[in-house]
Structures are given as structure tokens and as C-alpha cells.
BAFI-3210 file (N, C-alpha, C; in Angstrom, 3 decimals, decimal comma, padded with zeros to 6 digits):
// residues 292
n [1|2|3|4|5|6|7|8|9|10|11|12|13|14|15|16|17|18|19|20|21|22|23|24|25|26|27|28|29|30|31|32|33|34|35|36|37|38|39|40|41|42|43|44|45|46|47|48|49|50|51|52|53|54|55|56|57|58|59|60|61|62|63|64|65|66|67|68|69|70|71|72|73|74|75|76|77|78|79|80|81|82|83|84|85|86|87|88|89|90|91|92|93|94|95|96|97|98|99|100|101|102|103|104|105|106|107|108|109|110|111|112|113|114|115|116|117|118|119|120|121|122|123|124|125|126|127|128|129|130|131|132|133|134|135|136|137|138|139|140|141|142|143|144|145|146|147|148|149|150|151|152|153|154|155|156|157|158|159|160|161|162|163|164|165|166|167|168|169|170|171|172|173|174|175|176|177|178|179|180|181|182|183|184|185|186|187|188|189|190|191|192|193|194|195|196|197|198|199|200|201|202|203|204|205|206|207|208|209|210|211|212|213|214|215|216|217|218|219|220|221|222|223|224|225|226|227|228|229|230|231|232|233|234|235|236|237|238|239|240|241|242|243|244|245|246|247|248|249|250|251|252|253|254|255|256|257|258|259|260|261|262|263|264|265|266|267|268|269|270|271|272|273|274|275|276|277|278|279|280|281|282|283|284|285|286|287|288|289|290|291|292]
n.u [000,830|000,456|001,742|001,454|-000,827|-002,647|-002,640|-003,733|-006,311|-007,281|-007,379|-009,121|-011,521|-011,821|-012,127|-014,441|-016,249|-016,532|-017,215|-019,186|-019,942|-020,497|-019,293|-016,612|-014,566|-015,085|-015,142|-015,240|-017,564|-019,866|-019,241|-018,111|-019,919|-019,687|-017,125|-017,510|-018,088|-015,797|-013,977|-013,343|-010,776|-009,133|-006,067|-004,206|-002,292|-001,201|-000,372|000,718|000,699|002,130|000,669|001,547|003,939|005,120|005,317|005,763|003,650|002,211|002,514|002,516|-000,221|-001,468|-000,410|-001,507|-004,219|-004,570|-003,381|-005,122|-007,277|-006,353|-003,779|-001,773|-001,231|001,089|003,316|005,440|007,531|008,780|009,486|009,681|008,069|008,273|009,779|010,500|008,350|007,482|005,578|004,144|005,741|006,302|005,127|004,618|004,152|001,580|000,511|-001,798|-004,896|-007,441|-009,904|-009,268|-007,509|-009,252|-011,161|-009,724|-008,609|-009,728|-009,815|-007,105|-005,833|-007,065|-005,901|-003,192|-003,228|-004,268|-002,448|-000,062|-000,642|-000,661|002,025|003,261|002,299|003,361|006,094|006,376|006,177|008,319|010,468|010,212|011,121|013,700|016,987|016,615|016,425|014,055|011,386|008,813|005,569|002,830|-000,769|-003,705|-005,703|-006,963|-008,210|-010,998|-010,313|-008,035|-005,751|-003,171|-002,174|-002,064|-000,266|001,977|002,405|003,075|005,613|006,928|007,024|008,908|008,267|007,415|005,859|003,293|001,729|-000,017|-002,652|-005,151|-004,333|-001,583|-000,109|000,079|-001,670|-002,203|-004,799|-006,661|-009,231|-008,659|-006,916|-008,588|-010,463|-008,814|-007,968|-005,813|-002,572|-000,330|-001,604|-002,763|-000,523|000,710|-001,229|-001,219|001,365|001,114|-000,233|000,983|003,091|006,647|008,565|006,453|004,941|004,406|002,711|001,913|-000,526|-000,428|-001,761|-001,018|001,705|001,903|000,710|002,619|004,807|003,815|003,652|006,343|007,332|006,064|007,441|007,154|008,100|007,626|006,007|003,154|002,607|-000,078|-001,545|000,112|001,351|004,037|005,790|005,135|005,913|008,678|009,228|008,417|010,320|012,615|011,889|011,722|014,402|015,478|014,415|015,248|017,619|017,056|015,558|012,492|010,958|009,647|006,690|005,100|001,798|-001,235|-002,846|-000,840|000,724|001,951|002,963|003,721|005,222|008,028|008,809|007,747|009,325|011,797|011,642|012,700|011,502|011,104|009,558|006,914|003,551|001,072|-002,126|-003,158|-001,627|-002,789|-005,464|-008,011|-006,622|-005,599|-006,051|-003,339|-002,743|-003,009|-002,838|-004,195|-003,767|-004,702|-002,355|-002,041|-003,472|-002,784]
n.v [-001,201|002,255|004,899|007,676|007,853|006,758|008,673|010,874|009,846|009,327|011,935|013,190|011,876|012,668|015,461|015,545|014,544|016,716|018,866|018,001|015,698|016,758|019,203|019,016|019,715|022,296|024,088|026,764|028,037|026,769|024,820|025,181|026,663|028,317|029,410|031,276|033,595|035,014|037,338|036,610|037,129|037,341|036,960|034,830|033,595|030,710|028,483|025,215|023,514|021,253|019,598|017,654|015,036|013,151|011,124|012,470|012,194|011,997|014,165|014,350|013,896|015,971|018,209|017,714|018,109|020,903|021,680|020,499|022,154|024,738|025,307|027,207|027,496|027,860|025,932|025,597|023,379|022,453|020,128|016,646|013,658|010,961|012,285|013,042|014,849|017,617|018,983|022,162|022,645|024,169|023,017|023,523|026,229|027,921|029,562|031,381|031,583|032,706|031,427|028,912|027,915|027,721|025,918|023,589|022,855|020,963|018,411|018,125|018,163|015,928|013,760|014,169|013,978|011,399|009,659|010,349|009,404|006,620|006,207|007,058|005,258|002,894|003,450|003,355|000,603|-000,360|000,864|-000,395|-002,985|-002,664|-003,625|-006,347|-007,477|-008,148|-007,753|-005,397|-005,733|-004,838|-005,365|-006,472|-005,100|-002,449|000,932|001,102|001,840|003,280|001,777|001,624|004,116|003,946|001,846|002,997|004,853|003,166|002,316|004,768|004,997|003,169|000,503|-002,580|-003,636|-006,079|-008,344|-006,512|-007,018|-009,512|-010,259|-010,203|-011,997|-015,007|-016,296|-018,903|-019,865|-021,184|-022,028|-022,381|-024,532|-026,519|-026,716|-027,609|-030,042|-030,426|-029,250|-029,935|-030,602|-028,160|-026,474|-027,761|-027,403|-024,635|-024,241|-025,103|-023,119|-020,738|-018,023|-017,775|-016,651|-015,487|-014,093|-016,262|-017,769|-019,722|-020,184|-021,263|-022,861|-024,442|-026,337|-028,831|-028,327|-026,592|-028,330|-029,948|-028,073|-027,375|-029,845|-030,048|-028,254|-025,488|-022,102|-019,706|-018,960|-018,303|-017,787|-018,133|-016,511|-017,736|-018,493|-017,178|-019,263|-021,264|-019,996|-019,906|-022,651|-023,149|-021,751|-023,222|-025,720|-025,120|-024,603|-027,131|-028,546|-030,519|-029,221|-026,874|-023,630|-021,926|-018,727|-017,203|-015,796|-013,984|-013,446|-011,901|-010,822|-009,017|-006,418|-003,152|-003,575|-006,268|-006,797|-006,698|-008,918|-010,937|-010,594|-011,341|-014,079|-015,145|-015,134|-014,070|-012,061|-009,790|-009,350|-006,822|-005,795|-003,485|-001,360|-000,052|000,150|001,323|003,545|006,725|009,939|012,154|015,174|018,023|021,418|023,980|027,352|030,619|033,158|035,586|038,081|038,639]
n.w [000,000|-000,768|001,011|000,621|-000,980|000,784|002,854|001,484|000,915|003,522|004,570|002,787|003,393|006,054|005,839|004,343|006,178|007,909|006,217|004,566|002,009|-000,539|-000,483|-000,028|-001,745|-002,262|-000,154|000,687|-000,139|000,921|002,796|005,497|007,707|009,991|009,719|007,791|009,043|009,191|007,262|003,834|002,806|004,979|006,706|008,833|011,673|013,497|016,207|017,250|020,270|022,593|025,369|027,011|027,811|025,094|022,060|018,977|016,144|012,893|011,250|008,321|007,753|009,121|007,751|005,231|005,610|005,757|003,361|001,576|001,738|001,258|-000,745|-000,409|002,247|004,868|006,763|009,459|010,982|014,175|015,276|014,456|013,099|015,330|017,161|020,574|022,613|024,802|027,623|026,952|024,787|021,662|018,653|015,939|013,540|011,829|008,914|007,008|005,157|007,281|007,418|006,378|008,352|010,532|009,591|008,980|011,385|013,343|012,029|011,337|013,863|014,985|013,584|014,296|017,107|017,565|016,178|017,396|019,925|019,515|018,735|021,059|023,027|021,987|022,272|025,038|025,589|024,059|025,359|027,810|027,385|026,716|025,919|026,042|023,566|022,432|020,116|019,715|018,557|016,419|015,839|013,977|015,152|014,713|014,119|011,975|008,598|009,166|009,323|008,042|008,716|011,539|011,831|010,737|012,753|014,878|014,064|014,205|016,916|017,587|017,321|015,547|012,525|012,198|009,883|007,335|006,538|005,730|003,292|002,841|004,287|006,298|009,001|010,885|012,759|015,618|014,628|011,933|012,085|013,126|011,056|009,005|009,933|011,594|012,822|011,239|008,817|008,183|007,816|005,634|003,690|003,395|002,418|-000,155|-001,477|-000,901|-001,816|-002,477|000,294|001,623|004,527|007,200|009,800|012,693|015,172|018,543|021,470|023,544|025,032|023,867|021,407|020,426|020,168|018,137|016,070|015,711|014,925|012,524|011,070|011,337|011,061|012,265|015,199|017,098|020,434|022,245|024,898|026,867|030,116|032,224|033,034|031,211|028,871|029,228|029,161|026,567|025,068|025,725|024,699|022,006|021,405|021,653|019,591|017,160|016,804|015,538|015,418|015,770|015,185|017,975|019,157|021,643|022,872|024,045|026,887|027,557|029,283|030,310|032,796|032,882|030,613|030,513|032,021|030,417|028,128|029,129|029,247|027,012|024,515|021,067|019,933|020,829|020,544|020,633|021,130|022,261|021,458|019,358|019,906|022,137|022,997|024,391|023,224|022,533|024,270|022,617|021,483|019,439|018,726|017,698|016,979|015,814|013,628|010,405]
ca.u [000,000|001,207|001,414|001,003|-002,217|-003,422|-002,793|-004,690|-007,654|-007,663|-007,687|-010,332|-012,681|-011,953|-012,671|-015,824|-017,053|-016,793|-017,737|-020,217|-019,312|-020,669|-018,544|-015,236|-013,619|-015,609|-015,523|-015,392|-018,898|-020,932|-018,856|-017,935|-020,827|-019,173|-015,940|-017,925|-018,148|-014,514|-013,821|-012,674|-009,375|-008,397|-004,897|-003,925|-001,246|-001,521|000,668|000,277|001,507|001,889|000,352|002,028|005,052|004,602|006,099|004,995|003,408|001,061|002,823|002,035|-001,685|-001,759|-000,112|-002,420|-005,537|-004,576|-003,070|-006,318|-008,205|-005,708|-002,388|-000,799|-001,007|002,485|003,482|006,837|007,598|009,953|009,703|009,245|007,526|009,220|010,447|009,937|007,907|007,262|004,523|004,473|006,606|005,681|005,408|004,639|003,430|000,803|000,092|-002,616|-006,232|-008,036|-010,960|-008,613|-007,005|-010,397|-011,843|-008,878|-008,058|-010,158|-009,362|-005,649|-005,489|-007,516|-004,851|-001,955|-003,425|-004,441|-001,231|000,930|-000,991|-000,184|003,486|003,646|002,042|004,364|007,398|006,386|006,475|009,684|011,388|010,094|011,862|015,018|018,113|016,306|016,461|012,703|010,740|007,409|004,852|001,415|-001,730|-004,733|-006,748|-006,814|-009,443|-011,355|-009,932|-006,802|-004,748|-001,823|-001,769|-001,699|000,942|003,043|002,648|003,789|007,024|007,483|007,239|009,977|007,772|007,499|004,555|002,900|001,149|-000,965|-004,010|-005,287|-003,854|-000,130|000,518|-000,725|-001,671|-003,065|-005,336|-007,314|-010,306|-008,044|-006,373|-009,729|-011,045|-007,873|-007,766|-004,616|-001,542|000,445|-002,424|-002,944|000,732|000,931|-002,189|-000,748|002,571|000,721|-000,800|001,758|004,202|007,924|008,842|005,252|004,876|003,589|002,790|000,868|-000,824|-000,600|-002,285|-000,444|003,030|001,711|000,499|003,917|005,595|003,276|004,017|007,766|007,479|005,561|008,376|006,766|009,242|007,211|004,930|002,536|002,255|-001,254|-001,936|000,965|001,866|005,488|006,459|004,910|006,752|010,052|009,272|008,296|011,619|013,521|011,443|012,089|015,849|015,813|013,728|016,078|018,716|016,600|014,655|011,514|010,757|008,527|006,017|004,123|000,669|-002,366|-002,688|000,404|000,559|003,227|003,439|004,305|005,900|009,445|008,928|007,505|010,506|012,922|011,505|013,503|010,777|011,708|008,654|005,703|002,535|000,233|-003,262|-003,455|-000,864|-003,626|-006,870|-008,189|-005,621|-006,100|-005,417|-002,377|-003,321|-002,369|-003,708|-003,885|-004,274|-004,326|-001,418|-002,107|-004,138|-001,715]
ca.v [000,000|003,493|005,761|008,971|007,690|006,523|009,961|011,645|009,293|009,564|013,347|013,489|011,395|013,495|016,760|015,334|014,392|018,042|019,820|017,391|015,124|017,595|020,448|018,748|020,388|023,640|024,401|028,191|028,514|026,232|023,736|025,557|027,794|029,216|030,124|032,378|034,817|035,681|037,798|035,610|037,442|037,501|036,095|034,637|032,643|029,927|027,530|024,009|023,297|020,006|019,772|016,495|014,290|012,234|010,965|013,114|011,422|012,423|015,418|014,385|013,986|017,332|019,108|017,446|018,677|022,311|021,769|020,130|023,280|025,898|024,912|028,237|027,504|027,597|025,304|025,408|022,413|022,502|018,735|015,739|012,371|010,167|013,126|013,134|016,222|017,895|019,956|023,539|022,762|024,584|021,992|024,117|027,471|027,844|030,868|031,253|032,134|032,426|030,418|027,610|027,470|027,359|024,747|022,396|022,623|019,748|017,214|018,033|017,769|014,547|012,861|014,351|013,488|009,948|008,956|010,573|008,505|005,278|006,224|007,196|003,977|001,945|003,775|002,887|-000,832|-000,525|001,238|-001,364|-004,218|-002,267|-004,454|-007,780|-007,924|-008,488|-006,801|-005,109|-005,862|-004,474|-006,371|-005,941|-004,472|-001,034|001,636|000,892|002,899|003,962|000,764|001,980|005,271|003,500|001,046|003,988|005,423|002,148|002,387|006,012|004,757|002,190|-000,853|-003,255|-004,026|-007,437|-008,262|-005,414|-007,534|-010,928|-010,473|-010,164|-012,927|-016,132|-016,596|-020,070|-019,831|-022,409|-022,469|-022,887|-025,859|-027,441|-026,915|-028,346|-031,380|-030,497|-028,267|-030,422|-030,487|-026,741|-025,961|-028,324|-026,772|-023,273|-024,320|-025,344|-021,915|-019,551|-017,631|-017,788|-015,501|-014,953|-014,185|-017,412|-017,996|-020,580|-019,896|-022,432|-022,503|-025,345|-026,844|-029,942|-027,724|-026,077|-029,475|-030,355|-027,057|-027,532|-031,097|-029,797|-027,370|-024,081|-021,209|-018,607|-019,513|-017,375|-018,430|-017,371|-016,535|-018,588|-017,831|-017,019|-020,553|-021,948|-019,323|-020,385|-024,028|-023,085|-021,334|-024,365|-026,752|-024,639|-024,768|-028,564|-029,173|-030,907|-028,279|-025,703|-022,807|-021,067|-017,427|-017,307|-014,528|-014,062|-012,542|-012,149|-010,417|-008,273|-005,059|-002,516|-004,131|-007,615|-007,011|-006,961|-010,313|-011,765|-010,484|-012,050|-015,537|-015,560|-015,064|-013,153|-010,961|-009,675|-008,575|-006,141|-005,147|-002,183|-000,287|000,641|000,219|001,760|004,546|008,058|010,946|013,063|016,501|019,071|022,585|024,937|028,661|031,748|034,061|036,907|038,318|039,265]
ca.w [000,000|-000,906|002,146|000,142|-001,409|001,998|003,519|000,682|001,099|004,923|004,739|002,014|004,162|007,254|005,454|003,913|007,400|008,462|005,252|003,747|000,809|-001,727|-000,322|000,385|-002,637|-002,488|001,222|000,970|-000,478|001,768|003,690|006,904|007,894|011,020|009,228|006,921|009,851|008,987|005,882|002,998|002,576|006,252|006,882|010,261|012,052|014,686|016,588|017,951|021,471|023,332|026,789|027,763|027,235|024,078|020,839|017,917|014,926|012,107|010,553|006,931|007,752|009,561|006,636|004,115|005,921|005,383|001,935|000,840|001,782|000,641|-000,990|-000,053|003,693|005,203|008,074|009,875|012,091|015,054|015,684|013,401|013,515|016,096|018,162|021,925|022,865|026,217|027,897|026,654|023,613|020,406|017,656|014,607|013,300|010,597|008,414|005,811|005,259|008,586|007,243|006,207|009,650|011,367|009,035|009,019|012,721|014,037|011,325|011,448|015,230|015,217|013,097|015,059|018,479|017,522|015,779|018,466|021,023|019,153|018,809|022,471|023,698|021,500|022,864|026,427|025,565|023,547|026,443|028,904|027,077|026,218|026,338|025,979|022,176|021,996|019,212|019,999|017,286|016,466|015,389|013,079|015,984|014,403|013,796|010,562|007,678|009,570|009,671|007,601|009,513|012,881|011,744|010,576|014,082|015,656|013,670|014,759|018,334|017,781|017,175|014,253|012,000|011,822|008,542|007,185|006,451|005,422|001,926|002,697|005,215|006,787|010,427|011,082|014,110|016,084|013,736|010,707|012,403|013,241|009,723|008,160|010,479|012,417|012,523|010,100|007,609|007,874|007,269|004,305|002,776|003,142|001,602|-001,549|-002,084|-000,525|-002,672|-001,745|001,130|002,255|005,989|007,563|011,236|013,242|016,574|019,398|022,787|024,539|024,695|022,930|020,091|020,007|019,719|016,838|015,087|015,445|014,171|011,166|010,386|011,424|011,242|013,122|016,023|018,043|021,700|022,652|026,307|027,688|031,311|032,171|033,106|029,929|027,879|029,415|028,662|025,113|024,553|025,876|023,753|020,675|021,236|021,567|018,461|016,013|016,628|014,793|016,215|015,112|015,826|018,908|019,460|022,737|022,686|024,930|028,281|027,756|029,793|030,639|034,063|032,755|029,335|030,732|032,457|029,236|027,275|029,753|029,103|025,865|023,247|020,108|019,626|021,644|019,831|021,622|020,495|022,862|020,812|018,382|020,319|023,509|023,355|024,728|022,370|023,140|024,471|021,829|021,364|018,372|019,090|016,861|017,646|015,195|012,355|009,618]
c.u [000,868|000,787|000,883|-000,459|-003,120|-003,672|-003,823|-006,114|-008,163|-008,139|-008,957|-011,582|-012,915|-012,572|-014,128|-016,754|-017,454|-017,551|-018,925|-019,600|-019,397|-019,832|-017,062|-014,212|-014,086|-016,040|-015,860|-016,816|-019,958|-020,443|-018,759|-018,746|-020,245|-017,986|-016,308|-018,153|-016,893|-014,420|-012,964|-011,185|-008,536|-007,270|-004,562|-002,776|-001,666|-000,342|000,034|001,252|001,141|001,593|000,807|003,269|004,490|005,654|005,246|004,844|002,168|001,280|002,311|000,515|-002,114|-001,556|-001,132|-003,809|-005,616|-004,278|-004,295|-007,345|-007,644|-004,226|-001,353|-000,600|000,439|002,581|004,974|006,858|008,896|010,266|009,152|008,669|008,608|009,957|009,738|009,592|007,500|006,144|004,994|005,319|005,799|006,110|005,488|003,927|002,785|000,402|-000,691|-003,958|-006,862|-009,115|-010,357|-008,141|-008,141|-011,056|-011,020|-008,425|-008,432|-009,670|-007,862|-005,217|-005,924|-006,449|-003,608|-002,084|-003,542|-003,124|-000,102|000,646|-000,503|001,338|003,966|003,453|003,070|005,715|007,490|006,766|007,890|010,702|011,379|010,910|013,272|016,116|017,856|016,434|015,098|012,124|009,279|006,668|003,391|000,530|-002,666|-005,873|-006,621|-008,174|-009,760|-010,991|-008,630|-005,672|-003,345|-001,296|-001,310|-000,443|002,171|003,415|003,385|005,279|007,681|007,783|008,296|009,541|007,925|006,092|004,438|002,369|000,124|-002,403|-004,016|-004,636|-002,342|000,592|-000,453|-000,569|-002,695|-003,502|-006,104|-008,381|-009,776|-007,532|-007,501|-010,292|-010,146|-007,623|-006,502|-003,586|-000,728|-000,325|-002,592|-001,683|000,987|-000,006|-001,736|000,468|002,248|000,250|000,043|002,871|005,486|008,127|007,635|005,332|003,925|003,796|001,648|000,707|-001,016|-001,036|-001,739|000,955|002,952|001,495|001,815|004,787|005,146|003,673|005,493|008,022|007,048|006,443|008,014|007,979|008,918|005,958|004,462|002,080|001,127|-001,603|-001,174|001,353|003,396|006,227|006,316|005,740|008,195|010,207|009,203|009,625|012,612|013,182|011,852|013,576|016,250|015,292|014,658|017,221|018,332|015,635|013,725|011,492|009,506|007,994|004,986|003,016|-000,431|-002,064|-001,427|000,083|001,941|003,830|004,127|005,147|007,382|009,666|008,698|008,732|011,664|012,773|012,312|012,765|011,421|010,881|007,498|004,722|001,488|-000,882|-003,516|-002,612|-001,758|-005,099|-006,929|-007,188|-006,286|-005,326|-004,453|-002,976|-002,482|-003,353|-003,235|-004,544|-003,795|-003,386|-001,444|-003,026|-003,167|-002,320]
c.v [001,256|004,470|007,118|008,926|007,510|007,833|010,821|011,169|009,518|010,997|013,726|013,053|012,266|014,851|016,635|015,149|015,753|018,947|019,304|016,899|016,029|018,867|020,249|019,460|021,810|024,222|025,866|028,690|028,031|025,346|024,079|026,826|028,808|030,019|031,296|033,673|035,657|036,134|036,825|035,883|037,574|036,479|036,015|033,655|031,939|029,032|026,352|023,747|021,955|020,330|018,574|015,932|013,272|012,010|011,508|012,194|011,972|013,696|015,411|014,511|015,409|018,308|018,954|018,023|020,137|022,495|021,441|021,246|024,507|025,597|025,948|028,372|027,115|027,034|025,099|024,520|022,567|021,126|017,856|014,454|011,530|010,956|013,041|014,593|016,374|018,916|021,383|023,734|023,179|023,617|022,567|025,460|027,380|029,251|030,664|031,908|031,732|031,352|029,013|027,068|027,006|026,063|023,475|021,974|021,267|018,480|017,029|017,583|016,345|013,554|012,956|013,781|011,964|009,234|009,177|009,665|007,086|005,209|006,284|005,891|002,931|002,190|003,312|001,400|-001,093|-000,198|000,199|-002,627|-003,906|-003,172|-005,940|-008,342|-008,285|-007,364|-006,638|-004,988|-005,464|-005,622|-005,735|-005,284|-002,955|-000,399|001,450|002,102|003,588|002,969|001,177|003,164|004,830|002,645|001,925|004,569|004,440|002,192|003,657|005,871|003,712|000,744|-001,374|-003,669|-005,525|-007,333|-007,115|-005,909|-009,022|-011,281|-010,629|-011,080|-013,975|-016,243|-017,706|-020,095|-021,118|-022,918|-022,961|-024,309|-026,891|-027,749|-027,759|-029,761|-031,535|-029,482|-028,678|-030,227|-029,028|-026,151|-026,481|-027,679|-025,368|-023,286|-024,503|-024,072|-020,669|-019,286|-017,616|-016,501|-014,903|-015,136|-015,319|-017,732|-018,909|-020,270|-021,204|-021,977|-023,379|-025,769|-028,026|-029,418|-027,165|-027,203|-029,932|-029,370|-027,158|-028,781|-030,910|-028,825|-025,905|-023,222|-020,010|-019,046|-018,466|-018,150|-017,621|-017,595|-017,566|-017,814|-017,845|-018,350|-021,327|-021,311|-019,793|-021,816|-024,058|-022,704|-022,491|-025,465|-026,379|-024,856|-026,229|-029,226|-029,352|-029,928|-027,020|-024,907|-022,001|-019,727|-017,531|-015,925|-014,745|-013,052|-012,904|-011,754|-009,636|-006,846|-004,453|-003,100|-005,483|-007,804|-007,306|-008,416|-011,266|-011,754|-011,307|-013,563|-016,052|-015,582|-014,002|-011,896|-010,963|-008,803|-008,082|-005,378|-003,742|-001,050|000,566|000,687|000,670|002,802|005,886|009,096|011,820|014,465|017,552|020,221|023,482|026,268|029,717|032,662|035,453|036,897|039,151|040,280]
c.w [000,000|000,185|001,683|-000,299|-000,202|002,744|002,791|000,919|002,528|005,109|003,982|002,771|005,393|006,921|005,025|005,106|007,958|007,494|004,458|002,447|-000,408|-001,678|-000,054|-000,494|-002,968|-001,148|001,439|000,716|000,505|002,917|005,161|007,156|008,875|010,530|008,337|007,700|009,660|007,528|005,067|002,828|003,825|006,353|008,366|010,448|013,343|015,018|017,310|019,086|022,098|024,790|027,628|027,101|026,253|023,008|019,700|016,717|014,226|011,326|009,102|006,830|008,133|008,403|005,517|004,359|005,478|003,900|001,085|000,785|001,076|000,471|-000,569|001,452|003,987|006,621|008,333|011,107|012,863|015,656|014,583|013,958|014,181|017,161|019,513|022,185|024,333|026,409|027,633|025,421|022,384|019,309|016,246|014,613|011,922|010,199|007,125|006,007|006,590|008,477|007,111|007,547|010,552|010,890|009,191|010,398|013,301|013,347|011,483|012,835|015,537|014,775|013,982|016,474|018,519|017,230|016,778|019,654|020,752|019,267|020,253|023,220|023,275|022,159|024,311|026,479|025,076|024,637|027,566|028,655|026,571|026,789|026,259|024,569|021,619|021,140|019,612|018,673|017,456|015,961|014,360|013,859|015,885|014,149|012,321|009,701|008,005|009,883|009,277|008,395|010,897|012,860|011,477|011,941|014,983|015,332|014,191|016,251|018,628|017,657|015,757|013,817|011,791|010,396|008,494|007,197|006,169|004,087|001,820|003,682|005,698|008,295|010,650|012,536|014,403|015,116|012,392|010,917|012,467|011,864|008,828|008,656|011,302|011,970|011,294|008,801|007,194|007,248|005,863|003,284|002,403|002,218|000,129|-002,247|-001,836|-001,526|-001,847|-000,949|001,814|003,771|006,361|009,041|011,667|014,725|017,342|020,781|023,905|024,100|023,746|021,515|019,542|019,470|018,332|015,748|014,715|014,608|012,721|010,399|010,418|011,741|012,128|013,872|017,025|019,272|022,332|024,113|027,141|028,954|031,257|032,191|031,803|028,818|027,997|028,900|027,142|024,471|024,615|024,884|022,336|020,407|021,067|020,305|017,265|015,747|015,874|015,664|015,326|015,831|016,687|019,252|020,563|022,496|023,675|026,362|028,575|028,208|030,033|031,906|033,879|031,500|029,512|031,142|031,288|028,328|027,819|029,730|027,917|024,542|022,355|019,876|020,623|020,869|020,818|020,916|021,006|022,288|019,925|018,754|021,778|023,953|023,642|023,938|023,161|023,181|023,744|021,650|020,226|018,716|018,082|017,655|017,009|013,993|011,520|008,634]
res [m|d|l|a|i|e|i|r|d|n|v|a|r|a|l|a|e|d|l|g|p|e|n|a|h|d|w|d|s|r|g|d|i|t|a|q|l|i|p|a|g|e|i|a|a|a|r|v|i|s|r|q|n|a|v|l|c|g|v|p|w|f|d|a|c|f|a|g|l|s|p|d|t|r|i|e|w|f|a|g|d|g|s|v|i|n|p|g|q|e|l|c|r|i|a|g|k|a|r|t|l|l|t|g|e|r|s|a|l|n|f|l|q|l|l|s|a|v|a|t|e|t|s|h|y|v|n|a|v|h|g|t|g|v|v|i|v|d|t|r|k|t|l|p|g|l|r|l|a|q|k|y|a|v|k|c|g|g|g|t|n|h|r|l|g|l|y|d|g|v|l|i|k|e|n|h|v|i|a|a|g|g|i|m|q|a|l|r|a|v|e|k|i|a|s|p|g|l|f|m|q|v|e|v|e|t|l|d|d|l|q|a|a|l|h|a|g|a|k|m|i|l|l|d|n|f|d|l|e|s|l|r|k|a|v|a|l|n|k|r|a|s|g|k|t|a|i|l|e|a|s|g|g|i|t|l|e|n|v|r|a|v|a|e|t|g|v|d|r|i|s|i|g|s|l|t|k|g|i|k|a|v|d|l|s|m|r|f|i|s|r|i]
***
């Protein structure tokens, strides 16, 4: 998927939500009723300030919101995506038509606050496992229509992306195994249809299932809701399996309080759904500073 196209589409939908689908490309005439209180030629400047510690993310979406309304809007950034920001820090200054600044404010901030929240949450988990060599991974538990944006934010926070969707990788879960007649059968069926190099993973819920997956030649295995002792046993079992090791990923019930302990069991990856769901928007504020 092309990120530039995704940003354009995300922003177009956001502006249409505010301005009405029929006005998204003709906002000055009908789209923003309240902004029409301001003279059409009025020029203004504003700045965005952070009110908390966070990791900034969403600059391209923010810029696109204003560019989509008025290409001559000028934005100067003092921090970039992936930057650590602090309370009271000025993030950017914006200059352009006052109506444009008023109309684009909410959509632009929505993207910046949401994606900064994902990047910030990811950074907390990445920092918690620092030094263990474990990779923090996202999931498909994303907001509808914003998956690529949220996965971009995970990377800005120091995490790694799992598969984007059902089309670019294989994750054999319990129901797939049941339908196929077993782990071995499921893996063999996938091998017949998978292209070379395709991401392929099998989920297991017990050590017996892990043994079966290793015996079947699985190269990447998801350990679902294993407790710490079971994770340690899984790592040991993986190392003993014919002298070969699969990549082990822990998932389920992972929190900031226990992620370090999970990492220290020796797994390779930890996938966390809460990186992209149930997050709280970062507190950012946009305020006019002058009429030019």
C-alpha cells in the first residue's frame, strides 16, 4: 500500500465528514458555515503546542488537511515524527487564510493526536523491554480505515509491523487448524498456495500444540496466552527441536506491568493489540497568535 495515497484518502474522508461530501472540494462557499463569519481574505497565524510528554506522529496527515483546503497555507515544524515532545513545547506554526485554519483545525489535530498517542504507547512498551532484544509488534486491531496510519505510528514509536491484512501474510489460528484437520495439515495446505517468502505464522495454545508445530516445520509460532512458566518451557522446547529454532512470538494479556517479564523468558517478539486500540489521544492545542 502506498502511504502517500493513503494519507490523501484519509484526509479526504476526514474533510468530507466536516464539510459534507458535496462540499469537500468547495468548502469556501458552503462547507464551513461558522468560518464564513470571517472575511474571505483575512490572513492569520496559529501555533500548535503540546500539553504532555509524548512521541509526535502524524505530521504528513496534519499538513495534508490544510493543503487540501488551501495549498498556499504555510506550516513550519519545530519537531518531526518520532520526536519526543514535552509539555508547553511549540510543535509548529501555521500561516494562511483564517478560514482555512479554522476549518482544518479539528481534522488536522484529530490525526496528530491519535497517531501521536499510538506512537507514544508503542514507545512505552519498547522502552520497557530495552536491552532484551525483543521486538514489539502491532496487530490488526486497528481503527477501521486507519490501519496503515496506525501502523506507521507504531514504527514512529519504535515498534514493528505485523502483517498489514489478510492479503499479505498467513496466520493459522485455532479455527483454521480445526477446519484443516490439524496443525500439520494446515501448514501443508498453506505451503501449496503460498508464494515464496510470504509471511507465515501458526498460533498455538499449549506446549503440545507447540511441539506439533515444530514437528511440522513451522518457522514462526505465536504463543497465545501462555503464562510465564509456559513461555520459558516453550523457549527451551524450541531450542531442543532438532537443533533448529523457530521465531517465537508471545501474545495475549500483555501489559506494561508484565511485558518486561515476558521479554525475559527468551521469546523473540511480543505482539500487543493495545498499541492501536483503547488509546487516549495526546493533548495538543492549536491557538491563533495573530491576524496578519
